[in-house]
Biotite code that builds the C-alpha atoms (Angstrom):
import biotite.structure as struc

atoms = struc.array([
    struc.Atom([7.910, 19.180, -15.952], chain_id="A", res_id=1, res_name="MET", atom_name="CA", element="C"),
    struc.Atom([8.530, 18.138, -12.346], chain_id="A", res_id=2, res_name="GLN", atom_name="CA", element="C"),
    struc.Atom([7.769, 14.549, -11.456], chain_id="A", res_id=3, res_name="ARG", atom_name="CA", element="C"),
    struc.Atom([6.047, 13.758, -8.038], chain_id="A", res_id=4, res_name="ASN", atom_name="CA", element="C"),
    struc.Atom([6.207, 10.443, -5.980], chain_id="A", res_id=5, res_name="TYR", atom_name="CA", element="C"),
    struc.Atom([2.881, 8.535, -5.697], chain_id="A", res_id=6, res_name="TYR", atom_name="CA", element="C"),
    struc.Atom([1.575, 5.290, -4.412], chain_id="A", res_id=7, res_name="SER", atom_name="CA", element="C"),
    struc.Atom([-1.604, 3.085, -4.666], chain_id="A", res_id=8, res_name="PHE", atom_name="CA", element="C"),
    struc.Atom([-2.441, 1.220, -1.529], chain_id="A", res_id=9, res_name="VAL", atom_name="CA", element="C"),
    struc.Atom([-5.261, -0.733, 0.171], chain_id="A", res_id=10, res_name="PHE", atom_name="CA", element="C"),
    struc.Atom([-6.369, 1.319, 3.281], chain_id="A", res_id=11, res_name="ARG", atom_name="CA", element="C"),
    struc.Atom([-7.664, -0.879, 6.252], chain_id="A", res_id=12, res_name="PRO", atom_name="CA", element="C"),
    struc.Atom([-10.512, 0.076, 8.451], chain_id="A", res_id=13, res_name="SER", atom_name="CA", element="C"),
    struc.Atom([-10.102, 2.900, 10.978], chain_id="A", res_id=14, res_name="GLN", atom_name="CA", element="C"),
    struc.Atom([-10.181, 0.174, 13.751], chain_id="A", res_id=15, res_name="GLU", atom_name="CA", element="C"),
    struc.Atom([-7.352, -1.639, 12.291], chain_id="A", res_id=16, res_name="VAL", atom_name="CA", element="C"),
    struc.Atom([-5.345, 1.604, 11.713], chain_id="A", res_id=17, res_name="MET", atom_name="CA", element="C"),
    struc.Atom([-5.915, 2.524, 15.308], chain_id="A", res_id=18, res_name="ASP", atom_name="CA", element="C"),
    struc.Atom([-4.767, -0.742, 16.530], chain_id="A", res_id=19, res_name="ASN", atom_name="CA", element="C"),
    struc.Atom([-1.515, -0.588, 14.312], chain_id="A", res_id=20, res_name="VAL", atom_name="CA", element="C"),
    struc.Atom([-0.961, 2.972, 15.572], chain_id="A", res_id=21, res_name="ALA", atom_name="CA", element="C"),
    struc.Atom([-1.307, 1.774, 19.151], chain_id="A", res_id=22, res_name="ASP", atom_name="CA", element="C"),
    struc.Atom([1.119, -1.248, 18.566], chain_id="A", res_id=23, res_name="MET", atom_name="CA", element="C"),
    struc.Atom([3.568, 1.291, 16.893], chain_id="A", res_id=24, res_name="ARG", atom_name="CA", element="C"),
    struc.Atom([3.433, 3.575, 19.960], chain_id="A", res_id=25, res_name="SER", atom_name="CA", element="C"),
    struc.Atom([4.389, 0.824, 22.212], chain_id="A", res_id=26, res_name="LYS", atom_name="CA", element="C"),
    struc.Atom([7.624, 0.218, 20.259], chain_id="A", res_id=27, res_name="LEU", atom_name="CA", element="C"),
    struc.Atom([8.877, 3.420, 21.646], chain_id="A", res_id=28, res_name="GLY", atom_name="CA", element="C"),
    struc.Atom([12.513, 3.924, 20.442], chain_id="A", res_id=29, res_name="ASP", atom_name="CA", element="C"),
    struc.Atom([13.010, 0.363, 19.286], chain_id="A", res_id=30, res_name="THR", atom_name="CA", element="C"),
    struc.Atom([13.052, 1.633, 15.683], chain_id="A", res_id=31, res_name="GLY", atom_name="CA", element="C"),
    struc.Atom([11.505, 3.875, 13.049], chain_id="A", res_id=32, res_name="LYS", atom_name="CA", element="C"),
    struc.Atom([8.024, 2.898, 13.938], chain_id="A", res_id=33, res_name="ASN", atom_name="CA", element="C"),
    struc.Atom([6.267, 5.224, 11.434], chain_id="A", res_id=34, res_name="GLN", atom_name="CA", element="C"),
    struc.Atom([4.051, 6.642, 14.117], chain_id="A", res_id=35, res_name="ASN", atom_name="CA", element="C"),
    struc.Atom([3.153, 9.485, 11.738], chain_id="A", res_id=36, res_name="ASP", atom_name="CA", element="C"),
    struc.Atom([1.947, 7.252, 8.917], chain_id="A", res_id=37, res_name="SER", atom_name="CA", element="C"),
    struc.Atom([-1.366, 5.342, 8.619], chain_id="A", res_id=38, res_name="GLU", atom_name="CA", element="C"),
    struc.Atom([-1.288, 1.579, 8.254], chain_id="A", res_id=39, res_name="ALA", atom_name="CA", element="C"),
    struc.Atom([-1.718, 0.549, 4.607], chain_id="A", res_id=40, res_name="SER", atom_name="CA", element="C"),
    struc.Atom([-0.871, -2.365, 2.362], chain_id="A", res_id=41, res_name="VAL", atom_name="CA", element="C"),
    struc.Atom([1.171, -1.189, -0.638], chain_id="A", res_id=42, res_name="GLY", atom_name="CA", element="C"),
    struc.Atom([0.100, -1.921, -4.226], chain_id="A", res_id=43, res_name="ILE", atom_name="CA", element="C"),
    struc.Atom([2.652, 0.081, -6.108], chain_id="A", res_id=44, res_name="MET", atom_name="CA", element="C"),
    struc.Atom([4.736, 3.282, -6.218], chain_id="A", res_id=45, res_name="GLU", atom_name="CA", element="C"),
    struc.Atom([5.297, 5.453, -9.277], chain_id="A", res_id=46, res_name="PHE", atom_name="CA", element="C"),
    struc.Atom([6.490, 8.920, -10.519], chain_id="A", res_id=47, res_name="GLU", atom_name="CA", element="C"),
    struc.Atom([4.415, 11.178, -12.551], chain_id="A", res_id=48, res_name="ALA", atom_name="CA", element="C"),
    struc.Atom([4.002, 14.900, -13.538], chain_id="A", res_id=49, res_name="ASN", atom_name="CA", element="C"),
    struc.Atom([0.710, 16.743, -13.210], chain_id="A", res_id=50, res_name="GLU", atom_name="CA", element="C"),
    struc.Atom([-0.316, 16.236, -16.960], chain_id="A", res_id=51, res_name="SER", atom_name="CA", element="C"),
    struc.Atom([0.102, 12.460, -16.502], chain_id="A", res_id=52, res_name="GLU", atom_name="CA", element="C"),
    struc.Atom([-1.688, 12.082, -13.262], chain_id="A", res_id=53, res_name="LEU", atom_name="CA", element="C"),
    struc.Atom([-5.327, 12.100, -14.730], chain_id="A", res_id=54, res_name="PRO", atom_name="CA", element="C"),
    struc.Atom([-4.528, 8.981, -16.661], chain_id="A", res_id=55, res_name="TYR", atom_name="CA", element="C"),
    struc.Atom([-3.523, 7.101, -13.605], chain_id="A", res_id=56, res_name="PHE", atom_name="CA", element="C"),
    struc.Atom([-6.537, 8.397, -11.715], chain_id="A", res_id=57, res_name="LYS", atom_name="CA", element="C"),
    struc.Atom([-8.986, 7.310, -14.373], chain_id="A", res_id=58, res_name="GLU", atom_name="CA", element="C"),
    struc.Atom([-7.309, 3.903, -14.685], chain_id="A", res_id=59, res_name="TYR", atom_name="CA", element="C"),
    struc.Atom([-7.732, 3.380, -11.008], chain_id="A", res_id=60, res_name="ALA", atom_name="CA", element="C"),
    struc.Atom([-11.304, 4.292, -11.105], chain_id="A", res_id=61, res_name="ALA", atom_name="CA", element="C"),
    struc.Atom([-12.071, 1.916, -13.905], chain_id="A", res_id=62, res_name="LYS", atom_name="CA", element="C"),
    struc.Atom([-10.117, -0.821, -12.280], chain_id="A", res_id=63, res_name="PHE", atom_name="CA", element="C"),
    struc.Atom([-11.975, -0.312, -8.950], chain_id="A", res_id=64, res_name="ALA", atom_name="CA", element="C"),
    struc.Atom([-15.281, -0.438, -10.767], chain_id="A", res_id=65, res_name="SER", atom_name="CA", element="C"),
    struc.Atom([-15.042, -4.060, -11.619], chain_id="A", res_id=66, res_name="VAL", atom_name="CA", element="C"),
    struc.Atom([-13.373, -5.288, -8.453], chain_id="A", res_id=67, res_name="CYS", atom_name="CA", element="C"),
    struc.Atom([-15.289, -7.144, -5.541], chain_id="A", res_id=68, res_name="THR", atom_name="CA", element="C"),
    struc.Atom([-14.586, -6.502, -1.796], chain_id="A", res_id=69, res_name="SER", atom_name="CA", element="C"),
    struc.Atom([-13.487, -9.255, 0.400], chain_id="A", res_id=70, res_name="GLN", atom_name="CA", element="C"),
    struc.Atom([-12.914, -9.615, 4.251], chain_id="A", res_id=71, res_name="THR", atom_name="CA", element="C"),
    struc.Atom([-9.142, -10.237, 4.732], chain_id="A", res_id=72, res_name="VAL", atom_name="CA", element="C"),
    struc.Atom([-7.166, -10.869, 7.602], chain_id="A", res_id=73, res_name="GLU", atom_name="CA", element="C"),
    struc.Atom([-3.392, -10.212, 8.505], chain_id="A", res_id=74, res_name="PHE", atom_name="CA", element="C"),
    struc.Atom([-2.544, -12.862, 11.070], chain_id="A", res_id=75, res_name="THR", atom_name="CA", element="C"),
    struc.Atom([1.039, -13.399, 11.688], chain_id="A", res_id=76, res_name="SER", atom_name="CA", element="C"),
    struc.Atom([3.879, -10.978, 12.899], chain_id="A", res_id=77, res_name="LEU", atom_name="CA", element="C"),
    struc.Atom([6.873, -11.625, 10.612], chain_id="A", res_id=78, res_name="ASP", atom_name="CA", element="C"),
    struc.Atom([10.254, -9.787, 9.862], chain_id="A", res_id=79, res_name="ALA", atom_name="CA", element="C"),
    struc.Atom([12.876, -8.895, 7.217], chain_id="A", res_id=80, res_name="ILE", atom_name="CA", element="C"),
    struc.Atom([16.342, -9.379, 8.850], chain_id="A", res_id=81, res_name="SER", atom_name="CA", element="C"),
    struc.Atom([18.635, -6.421, 8.447], chain_id="A", res_id=82, res_name="PRO", atom_name="CA", element="C"),
    struc.Atom([21.578, -6.714, 5.852], chain_id="A", res_id=83, res_name="SER", atom_name="CA", element="C"),
    struc.Atom([24.968, -7.294, 7.433], chain_id="A", res_id=84, res_name="PRO", atom_name="CA", element="C"),
    struc.Atom([26.240, -3.933, 8.892], chain_id="A", res_id=85, res_name="GLY", atom_name="CA", element="C"),
    struc.Atom([23.087, -2.108, 8.344], chain_id="A", res_id=86, res_name="ARG", atom_name="CA", element="C"),
    struc.Atom([19.895, -1.054, 10.348], chain_id="A", res_id=87, res_name="ASP", atom_name="CA", element="C"),
    struc.Atom([17.325, -1.904, 7.846], chain_id="A", res_id=88, res_name="ASN", atom_name="CA", element="C"),
    struc.Atom([15.308, -4.626, 9.368], chain_id="A", res_id=89, res_name="GLY", atom_name="CA", element="C"),
    struc.Atom([11.484, -4.543, 9.090], chain_id="A", res_id=90, res_name="VAL", atom_name="CA", element="C"),
    struc.Atom([8.724, -5.838, 11.429], chain_id="A", res_id=91, res_name="LEU", atom_name="CA", element="C"),
    struc.Atom([5.415, -6.460, 9.749], chain_id="A", res_id=92, res_name="TYR", atom_name="CA", element="C"),
    struc.Atom([1.961, -8.233, 9.808], chain_id="A", res_id=93, res_name="PHE", atom_name="CA", element="C"),
    struc.Atom([1.584, -10.525, 6.868], chain_id="A", res_id=94, res_name="ALA", atom_name="CA", element="C"),
    struc.Atom([-1.718, -11.450, 5.188], chain_id="A", res_id=95, res_name="ALA", atom_name="CA", element="C"),
    struc.Atom([-3.077, -14.771, 6.021], chain_id="A", res_id=96, res_name="SER", atom_name="CA", element="C"),
    struc.Atom([-2.213, -17.490, 3.761], chain_id="A", res_id=97, res_name="LYS", atom_name="CA", element="C"),
    struc.Atom([-5.886, -17.873, 2.557], chain_id="A", res_id=98, res_name="SER", atom_name="CA", element="C"),
    struc.Atom([-5.865, -14.167, 1.622], chain_id="A", res_id=99, res_name="ASN", atom_name="CA", element="C"),
    struc.Atom([-2.565, -13.856, -0.123], chain_id="A", res_id=100, res_name="GLN", atom_name="CA", element="C"),
    struc.Atom([-3.962, -15.184, -3.492], chain_id="A", res_id=101, res_name="PRO", atom_name="CA", element="C"),
    struc.Atom([-6.585, -12.425, -3.276], chain_id="A", res_id=102, res_name="TYR", atom_name="CA", element="C"),
    struc.Atom([-4.190, -9.676, -2.862], chain_id="A", res_id=103, res_name="PHE", atom_name="CA", element="C"),
    struc.Atom([-1.446, -11.062, -5.237], chain_id="A", res_id=104, res_name="ARG", atom_name="CA", element="C"),
    struc.Atom([-4.174, -11.385, -8.138], chain_id="A", res_id=105, res_name="SER", atom_name="CA", element="C"),
    struc.Atom([-5.422, -7.815, -7.563], chain_id="A", res_id=106, res_name="MET", atom_name="CA", element="C"),
    struc.Atom([-1.954, -6.383, -7.467], chain_id="A", res_id=107, res_name="MET", atom_name="CA", element="C"),
    struc.Atom([-0.671, -8.207, -10.402], chain_id="A", res_id=108, res_name="ASP", atom_name="CA", element="C"),
    struc.Atom([-3.833, -7.191, -12.426], chain_id="A", res_id=109, res_name="ALA", atom_name="CA", element="C"),
    struc.Atom([-3.494, -3.669, -11.399], chain_id="A", res_id=110, res_name="PHE", atom_name="CA", element="C"),
    struc.Atom([0.051, -3.437, -12.476], chain_id="A", res_id=111, res_name="TYR", atom_name="CA", element="C"),
    struc.Atom([-0.425, -5.580, -15.731], chain_id="A", res_id=112, res_name="ALA", atom_name="CA", element="C"),
    struc.Atom([-2.322, -2.849, -17.601], chain_id="A", res_id=113, res_name="ASP", atom_name="CA", element="C"),
    struc.Atom([-0.995, 0.269, -15.633], chain_id="A", res_id=114, res_name="PHE", atom_name="CA", element="C"),
    struc.Atom([-0.777, 3.164, -18.203], chain_id="A", res_id=115, res_name="PRO", atom_name="CA", element="C"),
    struc.Atom([2.628, 4.189, -19.388], chain_id="A", res_id=116, res_name="MET", atom_name="CA", element="C"),
    struc.Atom([4.527, 1.875, -17.060], chain_id="A", res_id=117, res_name="LYS", atom_name="CA", element="C"),
    struc.Atom([7.226, 1.528, -19.642], chain_id="A", res_id=118, res_name="ASP", atom_name="CA", element="C"),
    struc.Atom([7.616, 5.168, -19.848], chain_id="A", res_id=119, res_name="GLN", atom_name="CA", element="C"),
    struc.Atom([7.939, 6.085, -16.146], chain_id="A", res_id=120, res_name="ILE", atom_name="CA", element="C"),
    struc.Atom([9.439, 4.685, -13.092], chain_id="A", res_id=121, res_name="TRP", atom_name="CA", element="C"),
    struc.Atom([7.078, 2.269, -11.269], chain_id="A", res_id=122, res_name="ALA", atom_name="CA", element="C"),
    struc.Atom([7.406, -0.388, -8.797], chain_id="A", res_id=123, res_name="TYR", atom_name="CA", element="C"),
    struc.Atom([5.033, -3.272, -7.949], chain_id="A", res_id=124, res_name="LEU", atom_name="CA", element="C"),
    struc.Atom([4.970, -4.429, -4.260], chain_id="A", res_id=125, res_name="SER", atom_name="CA", element="C"),
    struc.Atom([6.053, -7.987, -3.880], chain_id="A", res_id=126, res_name="GLN", atom_name="CA", element="C"),
    struc.Atom([3.701, -9.168, -1.219], chain_id="A", res_id=127, res_name="LYS", atom_name="CA", element="C"),
    struc.Atom([0.788, -7.926, 0.947], chain_id="A", res_id=128, res_name="PRO", atom_name="CA", element="C"),
    struc.Atom([1.888, -6.618, 4.530], chain_id="A", res_id=129, res_name="TYR", atom_name="CA", element="C"),
    struc.Atom([1.171, -3.912, 7.097], chain_id="A", res_id=130, res_name="ILE", atom_name="CA", element="C"),
    struc.Atom([4.490, -2.445, 8.493], chain_id="A", res_id=131, res_name="THR", atom_name="CA", element="C"),
    struc.Atom([4.948, -1.997, 12.180], chain_id="A", res_id=132, res_name="LEU", atom_name="CA", element="C"),
    struc.Atom([8.577, -0.732, 12.085], chain_id="A", res_id=133, res_name="ALA", atom_name="CA", element="C"),
    struc.Atom([11.464, -0.180, 9.827], chain_id="A", res_id=134, res_name="ARG", atom_name="CA", element="C"),
    struc.Atom([15.126, 0.963, 10.370], chain_id="A", res_id=135, res_name="GLY", atom_name="CA", element="C"),
    struc.Atom([15.647, -1.935, 12.893], chain_id="A", res_id=136, res_name="LEU", atom_name="CA", element="C"),
    struc.Atom([19.078, -3.462, 13.718], chain_id="A", res_id=137, res_name="SER", atom_name="CA", element="C"),
    struc.Atom([19.492, -7.048, 14.292], chain_id="A", res_id=138, res_name="LYS", atom_name="CA", element="C"),
    struc.Atom([19.261, -6.575, 18.158], chain_id="A", res_id=139, res_name="ASN", atom_name="CA", element="C"),
    struc.Atom([16.532, -4.152, 17.902], chain_id="A", res_id=140, res_name="ARG", atom_name="CA", element="C"),
    struc.Atom([14.520, -6.507, 15.508], chain_id="A", res_id=141, res_name="LEU", atom_name="CA", element="C"),
    struc.Atom([14.849, -9.209, 18.123], chain_id="A", res_id=142, res_name="LEU", atom_name="CA", element="C"),
    struc.Atom([13.734, -7.011, 20.931], chain_id="A", res_id=143, res_name="THR", atom_name="CA", element="C"),
    struc.Atom([10.598, -5.844, 18.869], chain_id="A", res_id=144, res_name="ALA", atom_name="CA", element="C"),
    struc.Atom([9.654, -9.383, 17.999], chain_id="A", res_id=145, res_name="LYS", atom_name="CA", element="C"),
    struc.Atom([9.925, -10.433, 21.534], chain_id="A", res_id=146, res_name="ASN", atom_name="CA", element="C"),
    struc.Atom([7.751, -7.553, 22.718], chain_id="A", res_id=147, res_name="TYR", atom_name="CA", element="C"),
    struc.Atom([4.985, -8.600, 20.428], chain_id="A", res_id=148, res_name="PHE", atom_name="CA", element="C"),
    struc.Atom([5.219, -12.300, 21.282], chain_id="A", res_id=149, res_name="THR", atom_name="CA", element="C"),
    struc.Atom([2.001, -12.179, 23.218], chain_id="A", res_id=150, res_name="GLY", atom_name="CA", element="C"),
    struc.Atom([0.081, -10.585, 20.200], chain_id="A", res_id=151, res_name="ILE", atom_name="CA", element="C"),
    struc.Atom([1.097, -13.057, 17.555], chain_id="A", res_id=152, res_name="ARG", atom_name="CA", element="C"),
    struc.Atom([-2.396, -14.582, 17.491], chain_id="A", res_id=153, res_name="SER", atom_name="CA", element="C"),
    struc.Atom([-3.979, -11.067, 16.983], chain_id="A", res_id=154, res_name="LEU", atom_name="CA", element="C"),
    struc.Atom([-5.866, -10.711, 13.751], chain_id="A", res_id=155, res_name="LYS", atom_name="CA", element="C"),
    struc.Atom([-6.098, -7.511, 11.788], chain_id="A", res_id=156, res_name="LEU", atom_name="CA", element="C"),
    struc.Atom([-9.338, -8.106, 10.067], chain_id="A", res_id=157, res_name="ARG", atom_name="CA", element="C"),
    struc.Atom([-11.087, -5.672, 7.815], chain_id="A", res_id=158, res_name="PHE", atom_name="CA", element="C"),
    struc.Atom([-13.212, -5.268, 4.463], chain_id="A", res_id=159, res_name="GLU", atom_name="CA", element="C"),
    struc.Atom([-10.997, -4.651, 1.598], chain_id="A", res_id=160, res_name="CYS", atom_name="CA", element="C"),
    struc.Atom([-13.269, -2.504, -0.676], chain_id="A", res_id=161, res_name="GLY", atom_name="CA", element="C"),
    struc.Atom([-11.233, 0.290, -2.142], chain_id="A", res_id=162, res_name="SER", atom_name="CA", element="C"),
    struc.Atom([-7.890, 1.449, -3.395], chain_id="A", res_id=163, res_name="ILE", atom_name="CA", element="C"),
    struc.Atom([-6.331, 4.762, -2.375], chain_id="A", res_id=164, res_name="THR", atom_name="CA", element="C"),
    struc.Atom([-3.990, 7.102, -4.305], chain_id="A", res_id=165, res_name="LEU", atom_name="CA", element="C"),
    struc.Atom([-1.584, 9.060, -2.254], chain_id="A", res_id=166, res_name="ARG", atom_name="CA", element="C"),
    struc.Atom([1.216, 11.682, -2.965], chain_id="A", res_id=167, res_name="GLN", atom_name="CA", element="C"),
    struc.Atom([4.444, 11.994, -1.077], chain_id="A", res_id=168, res_name="PHE", atom_name="CA", element="C"),
    struc.Atom([5.128, 15.267, 0.608], chain_id="A", res_id=169, res_name="ASP", atom_name="CA", element="C"),
    struc.Atom([8.800, 15.954, 0.797], chain_id="A", res_id=170, res_name="PRO", atom_name="CA", element="C"),
    struc.Atom([8.110, 18.592, 3.658], chain_id="A", res_id=171, res_name="ALA", atom_name="CA", element="C"),
    struc.Atom([6.643, 16.101, 6.070], chain_id="A", res_id=172, res_name="THR", atom_name="CA", element="C"),
    struc.Atom([8.238, 12.919, 4.649], chain_id="A", res_id=173, res_name="GLN", atom_name="CA", element="C"),
    struc.Atom([4.672, 11.279, 4.576], chain_id="A", res_id=174, res_name="GLN", atom_name="CA", element="C"),
    struc.Atom([2.077, 10.322, 1.903], chain_id="A", res_id=175, res_name="PHE", atom_name="CA", element="C"),
    struc.Atom([-1.113, 12.517, 1.656], chain_id="A", res_id=176, res_name="LEU", atom_name="CA", element="C"),
    struc.Atom([-4.249, 10.937, 0.595], chain_id="A", res_id=177, res_name="ILE", atom_name="CA", element="C"),
    struc.Atom([-5.518, 12.276, -2.797], chain_id="A", res_id=178, res_name="LEU", atom_name="CA", element="C"),
    struc.Atom([-8.542, 9.976, -3.533], chain_id="A", res_id=179, res_name="GLN", atom_name="CA", element="C"),
    struc.Atom([-10.224, 6.685, -2.613], chain_id="A", res_id=180, res_name="ASP", atom_name="CA", element="C"),
    struc.Atom([-11.584, 4.504, -5.341], chain_id="A", res_id=181, res_name="TYR", atom_name="CA", element="C"),
    struc.Atom([-14.452, 2.237, -4.070], chain_id="A", res_id=182, res_name="VAL", atom_name="CA", element="C"),
    struc.Atom([-14.903, -1.239, -5.424], chain_id="A", res_id=183, res_name="PHE", atom_name="CA", element="C"),
    struc.Atom([-18.031, -1.746, -7.660], chain_id="A", res_id=184, res_name="GLY", atom_name="CA", element="C"),
    struc.Atom([-18.516, 2.067, -8.063], chain_id="A", res_id=185, res_name="MET", atom_name="CA", element="C"),
    struc.Atom([-18.954, 3.230, -11.668], chain_id="A", res_id=186, res_name="SER", atom_name="CA", element="C"),
    struc.Atom([-16.134, 5.648, -12.667], chain_id="A", res_id=187, res_name="PRO", atom_name="CA", element="C"),
    struc.Atom([-16.974, 9.310, -13.196], chain_id="A", res_id=188, res_name="GLN", atom_name="CA", element="C"),
    struc.Atom([-17.240, 10.499, -16.797], chain_id="A", res_id=189, res_name="VAL", atom_name="CA", element="C"),
    struc.Atom([-14.022, 12.276, -17.952], chain_id="A", res_id=190, res_name="VAL", atom_name="CA", element="C"),
    struc.Atom([-13.215, 13.955, -21.246], chain_id="A", res_id=191, res_name="PRO", atom_name="CA", element="C"),
    struc.Atom([-13.063, 11.704, -24.246], chain_id="A", res_id=192, res_name="SER", atom_name="CA", element="C"),
    struc.Atom([-9.436, 12.534, -24.884], chain_id="A", res_id=193, res_name="SER", atom_name="CA", element="C"),
    struc.Atom([-8.337, 11.531, -21.421], chain_id="A", res_id=194, res_name="VAL", atom_name="CA", element="C"),
    struc.Atom([-10.520, 8.327, -21.526], chain_id="A", res_id=195, res_name="SER", atom_name="CA", element="C"),
    struc.Atom([-9.336, 7.351, -24.946], chain_id="A", res_id=196, res_name="GLY", atom_name="CA", element="C"),
    struc.Atom([-5.770, 7.778, -23.965], chain_id="A", res_id=197, res_name="ASN", atom_name="CA", element="C"),
    struc.Atom([-6.192, 5.607, -20.927], chain_id="A", res_id=198, res_name="ILE", atom_name="CA", element="C"),
    struc.Atom([-7.795, 2.808, -22.982], chain_id="A", res_id=199, res_name="ILE", atom_name="CA", element="C"),
    struc.Atom([-4.996, 2.946, -25.418], chain_id="A", res_id=200, res_name="SER", atom_name="CA", element="C"),
    struc.Atom([-2.242, 2.968, -22.889], chain_id="A", res_id=201, res_name="ALA", atom_name="CA", element="C"),
    struc.Atom([-3.679, 0.135, -20.724], chain_id="A", res_id=202, res_name="SER", atom_name="CA", element="C"),
    struc.Atom([-4.938, -2.023, -23.540], chain_id="A", res_id=203, res_name="GLY", atom_name="CA", element="C"),
    struc.Atom([-7.985, -3.267, -21.643], chain_id="A", res_id=204, res_name="LYS", atom_name="CA", element="C"),
    struc.Atom([-9.496, -0.789, -19.194], chain_id="A", res_id=205, res_name="LEU", atom_name="CA", element="C"),
])
């Protein structure tokens, strides 16, 4: 059975997504500025087929039901320098130092009991950030950083209160939103066979 490519992310407020979209538009042809994708904070990526997907959906719902929302800020413009001879630099907003433990604990906890992670391909994001541009050469990365020098004090602030499941669409090369899981909301009842499999696979949830 064919496997599809999915991701779980934290989605910021519409205001923050609009602000990021505006900043990306100002980059012009500086790099691959991802104008067609919404701003998000990656949690993890994984592959699954249609028969496996319900397990991950139910796990996300149960995980979100015991989470607490928190106001978070992304306060500094940072970058990943390109590898020698490659145009793979990244410009991004990093989570504030005070908010990094919140995101790190949430991301680690979500991945720790993720169903069937030893049987499928799955990748956990290493740190919380919101991407502005990818595919930057050394010179273009410097140009982009200099362009945004004036907004280094800008704070991207929002209430982190849900996680979102997305599916990659090969036709558009973008992720499509499948479902939001709001923190503190009781998960919907699912057939016992599915629920039981999830509890067995995750160990805790």
